[in-house]
Each structure stands twice: as structure tokens, then as C-alpha cells.
N, C-alpha and C positions, 0 to 999 in steps of 0.2 A: 502493499499498500504507497502511493507516493502521495505529500501534498499534492492539492492543486494548485496547478501550474497554467492555470486560464490567464488571462491579458485583462489586467486591471480595467475595470470599465469609465475611470478617468482617462483612459490612456486613445488616442487617436487609433483608428479602422480607417484605410482609404481604402477605396476600389476604384480600380484601370477597368475600362469601360464600362458604359451607360444604355445598354439593350437590356433586352428583359432580364436576364439570371443577374448583372451585373444592379439593376437597379434592387431586384427580392434581396439578394444578398448585404445591399447597403438600407434595407429597412430590418433585416432580420438583429443587425447592429445596432442601427439607432433604435430601437425598440429595446433595448437591451439595458442601451444605458452609455455609449460608447459615441463622444464625439467623431461624425463620420464624416470626410473628405471624398470628392467625388471626383475625376481626373475621365478627360474624356479626348482623345486625339482630334475630332471633329468638332470642328466651331461652334459652340453653341451649344451643344450636347447634352454636357455636363447641368447646364443650365435646367434645360426641357427638362433633362431627367430628374432633376430635384424638384420641380415643381409637380412633378407625376407622381414621386412618390409623396411631398407633400398634403396631395390630394388624397392618397390613400390614406396617409394618416386620419385626414380629417373623413374619409367614411367610416373607419374604425373609431372614431370620438363617436358619431352619427348612429353606429350599430353595439354602442356600451363597451367595448372589447379594449377601450383607452378612455380616461378620463381625460377631459378638460386640459387639465395641468398636464398629466401626462404628456398627450398631446403636444401640446405649447413648447415643452421642454424636448422634448425630439425633434420636434420641426426648429427650433433655436440651436441645436448641434449638429445641422445639417448645413455644411458647407462646398461651395463649388471649387475647386483648384484649376488655376487657368493656366499654370504649368506644372508639371512633374518636380519642378522644387518645392513647390508649394508641399509637398510630402513629406518632407525631411524631419517633421515631428512626428512619425507615424510607427506606431510599435508594432501593426500589422498589415500589409497589404495583399488585398486578394485584386489577382488580376482574371478578367470576362471578358477579352477581345477575342476575335476571330482567331479561328481552330489553324494559324500556322503556325509552324516551329518557328520558322526564321523572324518572324514579329515578334513572338512573346521571346525570344531570345533576346531580342534587341532593345524590347523591353526591360529587363529584367537586369541586364547588363548597364543600361543606363539608371537603373532605380538603384543598385546595388552602390552608385557614385554616390549618391544623393542621402539616402535614409542610411541612422547609424548600424552598427554592426549587429546589435542585439536585436534588432524587428524583424520578424518573420518575414516568409516572402512566401505568396500562396497563387496557386494555379488552379481556376474552375476546369481546369482542360477535362475532359468528357473522354477525348481518345488518341490524346498525344501523350510519349512518354516523359513521365517526369524528370525521368533521368536526363533526357537530352534536352530537357528546357533548361534544366541547371548545368550542364555540361560546361556551358563557359563562363561559370561565375566564379569570381573569386571564392566565397565562403558558400559553395551548395551545400555546405551542413544543414544551413538555416531555411533550405527550400523543402517546402513539402505540397503535395495535393491538396487541398478541401474543397470537393463534389457532391456540391448541391444541384439537389434535384427540383427543377421548374416545376411547378410555381415557388421559390423560395421559401416567401413567410407561410405557408402552410404544409407541405409537406417533411417530414419531420427526418430523414437520413442524411446524413453525409458523410462520404467515406474518407477518411484520412488515409493517404496515401505517402508512403516512403518512398523517396528514389534511392536509388543504390547508395551515394553519400549523405542521406540524411541520414541527419543526429537523435538519436531517441529522445533528448529534449524537445525539438523541434517540434517532428511526432506530438509527442504528450500535450505540449505545448499547444497546439490545433487543435488535439480531441479536445484538450479541458475545456479551448475556449467555445469548440458547439455547444459541448456540455452545459456550457455559463449562458449560453442564449438560449438554452431550451430545444435546442435538437438533439436527435439522438447517434451520436461517430460511430462509426464501425474504422477499426484499421486492417487496413493490407497493403501488401507489397506492391512495386509499380507493374503491373502485370496488363498486356493488353485485352481492355474493355474494366480492370478495376473489378468489383467483384460482381455487382448487378449485369453489368453490359458483356460478361464474359459467361455468367453461369447461365443468364438469361437464352442463349443462341437455341437451344433445342425447344425452346416453347414457340418461336416462331416457325426453324427449321421444319421441325416433324409433323406441325398443321402442313406446309406450304409442300412437302413432301408427297403427307397421303393427295391432297388436291393431286400434284402431278401424276400419282399412280390412280386414279381416278378412283379414292376409295369413297370418297361422298364430295359433297359441295362448300363449300366456305361458309357459310350457314349453318350448316347441320355439326359441322370441324365446329364453330363458335359454341354452339347452342351446348354441345355433350361436353366439351373442355370447363364451360362456365355452370351449367346444369349439372353435371357428375363429376366431373371435377373439381369444380368449388372455387376455378378461377375466376375476379374481379369482370375481367372482358377475355374474349376470345380474342385469338391470334392476327387474325384478319381483320377484324373490329379495332383491334389496338394499334396494329400497323397504319391502319385511314388513319389515326387520328395524330400520330407522331407524324405519317409523312411518309410513302413508300420509297421517298429518293433516301432520306433521313436514315430509315432501317435498314433499307439495301447498303447502304453506303457504312456504317457501323458493321456489319457482317460482315461486308469485304475488308472492310480494315483490320476485323478480328484475323480473318482467314489469313491476310498475309502475313499481319505478325506473326500468326503461330507456323510460318512459311506453308502452309495452303493443308493441314491436318485435316482430314477430311472430318472428323468432328464438327468442324465449323464452317462445310463447304456453302457455297451460300445457292442460292435457287433459280436458276434457268427463269420459272415462271414469275418471281418479282422484278428480276432481270427487263423481261419480256413490257411486265406492267410496269415499271417506269420510265423503258422508252419508247411506249404510248401515251406517255405524259398524262396517266392515270394516277396521280401519284396521293389521293385518298383525300378526305374533306377539304382539302384546301383548294383544290383542282375539281370538288363536284363529283368527282369520280374515282372512283379507286376498287376494291374488292366488290364495293357496295357503291349504288349511285346517292347520292347528295342533292339534287337538284331538288326545286322545292317540284311537290306532287308525284313523285319516283317514289316508287311502291320497295319497300323493302325486304329482300328474298327472307323465303320463309323456313328453318329448318324440315328437314325431312322427318316426321313424324307418321307413325303407321294409324291406321285404323283401327276403332275397339276390337277386341277380340275377348272368345268366353276364357274365364280364366280355369285352368285343370282344377281338377277338386282333389286332386294326390301327386303328391313327389315324393323322393326318394332321396334322401344324402346321403352322400358315401363320403365316409372320413369328414372331418374338418376342411371348412372351409377358408380357414387363414381370414383375413380381413376381413371378407366377403361371409363368414362368419352369421354376425346381425341378418344377414336377410332370413335365415332359418325362424327367428320369432316374429319376422315382418310376415312370414306367410303363415305362423299358427296364428297369428292375430287376424289375417287375413280371412281366417276359416278354414284354409287349406291344410289339408291333413297332411304332415310328415313320418314319412318311414325312416329312422337312422340304421345303416350300415358300415362299419367299423374302417374298412380300405377304403382308400382313392379322396378325391377331393372333388369331387363334382355332383353336379343334380341329374336325376335321370326322371323325363317328365311321362306322364300317363305312357305316350305312344310309344315307347323306349329308345327317343332324344335325349343326348347328353349335351347337359349343359356347365362350360366349365369355368374359370378366369379367365383372360386374355394371358399366356403363358410366352407368347412370341411365335408359339407354331399357328400354323394355318391350317383352315379347314380343310381343303383338298387334299391335304395327306392322306386324311383317315378315307381313304376308300371304301364306298359301300358302311360306311358308319354315319349315323345320323347326328353330326355333331355342330354346336352352336357354340362361338364364346361371347360373353360379355365383358364389357370393358369396367376398368378401377374404378369406384367411386372413391373422394377424401372421407365420405360417411354415405353409407349406404340407409343409414334412418332421413336424412336429411335429402337426398339427393332426389331432384328432381326430374331428371330425366335419366337412360340408359340406354347403351346402345350396344348392338347386335352385332354380329360381323357371321354370315353363312357364307354357303359356297354354290353356285349355280343346283349344283344335286341334292342341294338341302328341303327336302319335302315341304310342299305347304303344308301338311299339317301338323309336322316340328315346328315349325315354323309359328304358325298362331297358338300354337300352345309354348311356346316360349313367350311372345307378344303379350299372350294374355296373363301369364304368370308374374310378370312387373309390371303391367297395368295394375293387376288387383295389389299392387303395391304401393300405386299410387304415383306409378313413373311414367312421362309419354316415355315411348321407346323410336329408336332411330337406328332404320336397318344399315350397316354400309358393308362395303364390298369384305372379300377375304384379305384383309391383310396382314401380316403378323406385328404381335405388340397391341394392334387395334389404335386407340388416340392417343386416350389419358396416359393409358399402362405404357407406350413408349414413351412419350413425352416424359413422365417423372421419372422414368430408370435413367434416362438419358440427365435428366438435371440432376439426378442421385450420383451419376459418374463422374460429371464433370465437378460436380461440388466435393468428394472426394479427394479427388485430383489435386485439385486447388488447394485442399488444405497439406496434401501428402509433398503439394512443392511449396510450400510457405507461403501463401497467399493471404491467405489469413483464416482466422480460428473457425471450429465447423457453427459455434456460436452465432458471432459477427457475420458469419455466411448467411446463417437463418434469419438471423435480423435484416441485413441487408436487405432480402428477396420479399420478408413478408411488409417492410415500410417502403420501399423501393418500389417496387413494383407488384404491391397488393397481392401476395399467391396466399392462399389459407393457410398453407404453414410453409415452412421451408423444408430445402430435402432432405436434410441430417432427421425433422421430424418426419417426414414423409419416411424415410428410411427404417425409422424406429415404427413406426406404421405394420408397414410390408415384411421387415425383416431383410436381411442381407441377401440371405439364401436365395429369397423371390426375387429379387432384383438383381444377383448375377444371375439365376435361372433366364430369367428372361433376356437381357442384353447377350448370352450365352446364344440362346436362341434366334435373336434377331443378327446375332454377328453371324451366325451359322446360315443365316435366307438372304445376308446380305454382306459377303464377304470381301467390304472395300474396309476395313479399322475403321471404321463409323461407328460401329455399337461394341467394336469389343471392349468389355469393361477393363477397364484401369487396374492396376493391380490394386490399389487401394481396397479395392470391392473386390477381388477374390484374396485379398486379405482378411477384410470384413465376416466374407461370407464361410472363411474356414474355422479365425473363432468366435463365432456364433453357431458352428457345428460342435467344435470342440466344446462348447459350453453348454451344448443339450444334451450332448453324449455323455459327458460328466454329470450332469443332474440325472439324465435315467439309468445313472449304474448306483446313482447312491440309496 
């Protein structure tokens, strides 16, 4: 435990760059009690930003979030800097300018000649290397990344990024300062994408791959990830909100930074969307139309089917075991048998949790897979995967079963891992690998993914729900069917699987 090293509220915080992010960061520092100086190389921009921030303070006061005195005091602490030299008394300078390495390096080289040696220098970059930006500095140890999320006044997460030369005291000072400002800071090493933009890639990539494989349309994939997986937004609607060009550029940057690692491969479908100018909401068209009067596509949802009167449950269903109690509560008679981990319908068809295999591999068997849910008791939709050979009678029994449990049902194509299961498995894989490589702690990764992109739980919380054995088997099956290296489980997942099996064996032997 160390004493809090946050920058004193009496010390000046300078913000360079007065666009949306710069204004938001300045507002956070102001409300926290610091004198704030705004600088922008564009003539008049800093003054315009100061006026915009003051107007937002007025709105906060009108809504009762600031008292009149607090609003007046904050506005009184806000100052415009005409030159970089006006930042000479700053204890912290946060840069939020254009994402170009040479421009940032030039700025900080100039700042280093102006501010005192104990001034903390920070970049809000989301895509550039903190190490590279600091490379030309005389004192690179005091340079750190402070990556806020937009809108900065509202979103709690701040990634505190240590470059190769960043001193521990500088990172701790930035961390404690963000905490003192009411934010939730997480620590991470200087890696492409930091935590959130690195770990989140499969959320977009797997949806795009499923679309390219014609497993389902965007509206259905989005609905399954929201209503079954528990994610706040689906990947297609989220990338439309972010901007297809922005999201594709981040994906491509991470992929190239990792020397074209197949786990980060960009999507050709998204590239074509960007090339067509369909950039999302800002363009009026992306995966979905946004022009006035346009109709939003709806997910594929099956028509009502009669519920089976009885099912047989073979073995323990693992994470899907709550379905058994739900069936009994719905009045469906449940018979139990010891071996296996699947359901048998009255007509003989089998239902199993997505495991990375495909239905067509079971010639002559009536097999249907159902997708992973974050919480089967609260999920309002379930996806089923069938093959063309699956009989209509078996499909209707399966559809009727889940409808009786209060779920909308979407039938998708016969793809390994389905939608939620393969997405979650890849999120876990990248998260475990990041911890093994010293990028961040498991706790900070879970916190970052919950707060930064509103995941229902973090990757390690998902792993605890499912078990590493299930994750490793799912990834192994995907790797066998897509032998490109994209789905090969990282060594950390295999190690966790081994430890889990050993612990179970030890417990069983007692």
C-alpha cells in the first residue's frame, strides 16, 4: 500500500487539443477542483472550447449536478493559453491532438523545454505507441498514457498506459490522479489497442465472420448477442454508431501491429462496406439504414411451436443446467440419466450446448445445438443451429421447448461455435494471453471490459462461469475446423484447463 500520489487540486492541469476529447478531459479536471489551461494550435479554438465547457457547466448547474457556487468556482478556474509557454506552471499536461506520431512527438519535445521536470506528461492516444511518442524525450520516464473514453465526463474508465521507459512513480501518479477525479483507472502495458481495443476485437471479428459465412444476418447476430449473450449492443449496431471507417481502422492497426496475427485478421465484408461509403449513422447507412422513414431490419424469429411434454436430460448440462429447473417450472416433465451432457426430445432428437462442432458431422443423427447464454434464466432469446438434414419435427420440438421457457428463438446456419459461444471463447483467449504477456492483471481486464465497452461480465468472469475446460475444448474444436491459427487456444488457456482438470481429479479422489 502506498500513499496517494494524486496531483494536488491546487496545481494546474493543462489540456492540449480542444476537440471533443480535450474538452471532456478539461471538464473532468475542472469539476475535480483543478485550475485548467486550454491550448490549441488553431487560432481561436481554445477560446471556443472554453465557452463550450462553460456552457456545459451551466447545464450541470441547471440539472442540480453542480451548485451555483461550484459552477462559478469551476468556470473561474478555466483559462485559455495563447502559447505553449503559458503552460509553464502545469503539474500535468494531457494531450488530445491528432493521432499522428510525428505531430505528438514534436509537441512533447517542445513542452519538455517549457514545463518543470516534475510535470507529468500524458497522452490520450487510443492507437499510437506510448513508447514511441516518448522516444525522443529527454525524460521519458515521466511520460504516460491516460486514455479516457468518450464522452470523458460520463464514462468512468481510464487506461493508464506505461511505455517501455515510464517510471512506476509516474504511472502511479497518473493512476491516483484519475481515481481522485472520480474515474476508475486500470493499469496496462504499452501494447497495440491497450486493454479494451485489444481484447474487444473478437466481439466484432466473430460477428463479421459469421455474416461472411452466411450463418445469419446482422439483425439476428446483434439480437442473439444482446438478448442471449447479455451484451449492451450488438457488434453491427455498435460499429454503425462508432463509424465503420473508425472501427475498421482500429482493427487493421491492431492486426498490423501484431504482424498480421490471424487472431486479429480484419474483415473483407467490413472493408467493402467502408469502400462503399456506408460508414454507419453519420453517413445515413451502414449495416442498417438510418434515413428518415427507413425500416430497421428485424432478427429472424421462429413462429410459435408446441412445447414437448417431456425431455430426458443426460448428465449435467454445466452452465446450461438452470434450463432443467426452468423446464420443470414450465410444466415439462424431466427425466434424468447419468451419462452425457445433452437433452433428448420426445422424437429422439438431441439438443446440446454449442461446443465448436457442427451438425453435419453427425450423419443420420438428429442433432441441434443451442447457443451459450450469459444467464439462461434472464435471456430472452436463444439461437439454434441445425443442418439441412434436420427434420422439421425435431426442429419444431426444439423451438417449442425454448419458447415454453419464455425465449424468442432464432435458427442460424450450421457453423461451429455458433454466435455467443465462439465470441466469448475468443474474448477469454485474448484476455488470458494478455495477462500472460504482462499487459494487465485479470482484475483490470475485467474492469476495463465492463466499464469501457459495457460487457455483462469480464472475460475472466466468463471463464469462471464456464470453466477453462469448456473454453479450451471449444477453441480446440474451432481450431480443428478452421486450421489457420485464429482459434488455436493460447498456452495460458491450456495451462488453466490442465490446472482445472487436476483440481477436479484431486477433489474426486478424496
